[in-house]
N, C-alpha and C positions, 0 to 999 in steps of 0.2 A: 518739458522741453519747450515743448507750444510756450507757456503760460508764461514763466521767464522773459526766453524771447521778446514776447509782446511789451511788455513794462517798458515807460517812459526808460528808466535811468536800472536799463540790461545790465546783467551782474557781467564781470569781466572772464570771471571764471569760475569753474563747478567739480567737485568731486562729490562724486557720484557713492553708494552700496558696495557696487561690485563693475569688473568691468563689464559687463551685459550691461547695465544701466549706462556707460559711461558708450560705450558701441551708438547705443540706441538714440542719446545726446546730440552724438557726433553723425549719426544722417538727417536730426533731424534739422540741424543747420547747414546740412550737404543741399537738405531738399527745397530751404529758401532760400539758398544761392550764397550762402554764408560759409564761412572754416574754420578751423581749429587747424594753428590760436593764434588767425588774425585778427579775427570777430570776439573768440571765448576760447579759453585755457580753458580745457578737458582733462580730467585726470581721473582714473581707477581707483579699483580696489583687487586685490588675490592673481595678479598678473597670469590671466590666462591666454591660450594660446593665442587667440585671434587677437590679443591687445599686442603680439610682435609683426603680426603680414595685415594689418591695418593699415583704412592713411589717411591721414596721417598716423604710423607707430602710437600707440594710446601709452601715456604716463601713467605708471600704476604702482601702486603698492604688493609688494608679495609678501605672503605670510608662509608659515608650516603647513599646510594642510594634510598632509600626512601626519605630521607629528600632535597636531591639534586632536584628530580627527581616532589615534590611538590612545592618547589624556585623556578621551570621551569615552572611549571603549569602554579602558582602565578601569576609571570610575564606576560604567554606569553595570560594569560586569563582580564590581563590590558593593557596590547597591545590593543587585540583585543575589549574591552569596550571602546578607545580612552583615555587613559592615560597612560601619558610620565611614564618611568622606569626609574629608575638607572641603570646607567651604571659600577657601580662601583660594583670592583672583590668582586666577594664574598670567603671566606674558611672558610673548613665544618673539623669539629674534624675526627680524620682518627687517626690510630691505624697498628704499625710495626705487623706484625705477623711471629717471627721469627720458622723453622721448621724446619727438618732434611735437606732439598738442599742446602741449603748454609752451607761454613766450620764456625767451630768457629774460631778464630780468635784469643781469647783466650790464 
C-alpha cells in the first residue's frame, strides 16, 4: 500500500484479495492522514465481521465460504476413497455489499 500511495499517479480505487488486506490498506491511509473513500476507494473480499464494524465500513464481496468448504471436503473424501472427481469449474453465488469505503459515482 505504501508503494501505491507513493506513485505520482496514485490509483483512485483498490480491490484487495480479502478483507484483512483491505483493512490493512485503510490503516495505511489513516497513518498517512488520508481516508477512504475521500482519497482512495477500497473494497475487500469475504465479508468478514470486521468489514461491518470498521470505520468506514468496508465494501466487500460475500461468498458462501461454508458451502465452498463442504464442496471441497466432499471432493477430497471422494479422492481418498479412490473415486475420480470432476475438474469442472464450479461457480458459487456471491454478493457485492456496498458500504462506506467506496465513492458513490452516481
